[in-house]
N, C-alpha and C positions, 0 to 999 in steps of 0.2 A: 770572199766577199763578206763584209760585215753587215749584219742586219741591224738597221736603226729603227727602233720602235718609239712611238710617242703615245703616252696615255694623256689625254687632254680633253678639253671641251672646245668645240669649234668656235664658239662665241667668246671665249676667254681671251682678252687682249694680251695677257702675258703669254699664253700658249701661242698665239699668232706671232707675237714678237720673237719667241724662241725659234719657231719654224722658219721665219724669214731670216733670222740670224744664221741658222744652220745652212739654209739655202744659199745665202751670200758667200758662204765658205765652201760651196760645192758638195755639201753633205745632204743627200736625199733621204728623206724618211721613207722607209719601205712599208711601214705598217702603222696606221693611225687607229687608235682605239678611243672612241668617245666614252668617257667614264660615266657620263650621265645617261647616254643611250644604252650602254652595255656595262653596267656596274661590275666592279671587281668582286669576286667572291672571297671568302675567308682565306682559302689556300693561296689565291693569287696575291692578296695583301701580304700574307706571311712570306711568300717567296720574294716579293719586292723589299720587304723589311730586312730579310736576310741579306739581300744584295747591298742594301744601304747601311746595315750594321745595327741600327737601333730603330725602334718604332717611332720615336720622336723625330727622326729624320724624314719620315713620310707624313707625319701628322700635322695638319694645318690648324693653327690657332686663330686664323683669320676668318673662319667660317662663322656665318651669322648664328648658326645653332650653338657654336661654342660660347658665344656671348649670351644667347637666350637661356642656355642651360646653366649659366654661371660657372662654367668649368674652370675658369681662371682662379676660382676660389678654392680649388682643391688640387691635390697632386694626383694625376692620373697614372695608374699602373700600366705596364705594357699590355696586359690583357684588356684593360678598359679601352686603350687606344685602338687595339686591333679590332675589338668589337664595334667601336664607333666607326672606324674606317671601312669595315666590311658592310656595315648597315647603311651608310650615308656617304655618297661620293664627295660631298662638300668638305669632309674631314681629311681628304687627301690633298697634299701639296701638289700643285700642278704648275707646269707640265711635269710628267715623269719621263725622263729620257732613258731608254734601255739600249745598250749595245753589247751583244754577245755575252749575256749573263751578268752584266754590270749595270748599275743604275745610279741616277742622280735625280733629286726632286727639287722643284722650284726652278726659276730661271734667273741666274746671275751670270753675266758674261765671264767674269774671272773663273768661276767654278766650272762653267762649261768648257772654257779653254783648257784648264788643267785636266778635266775629265776626258776630253777628246785626246789630249796629248798622251794620256795613259792607255786609253782603250780603243781609240779609233785609228790614229795615225800609226803607220808601221814603224817599228823600232829599227834603227839603223845600227 
């Protein structure tokens, strides 16, 4: 049995859309984690980044604080991104879908389809 985890915010419309999309395909989320109610610590952020490949795959440039801090005016290092994501949930792309040690961040139907083909559906 594959464990399907979602790191999300319950009131996030994109997160809700992703869960409904998965549900329509018969994929049940077994573990929901609200990243606002239970923020990720540094080790958890690093673990997700390792699954995704790069820190910028998890880092959200849509956060209000990203604009407030004028972060678009500088090039952030991996370390700076990790620090920001560990300290503030809004810097995390969401939702984050994790299946058996593999993850994808953000919700785009095409990327979810290819992710599920790789890590959810059994290979024949």
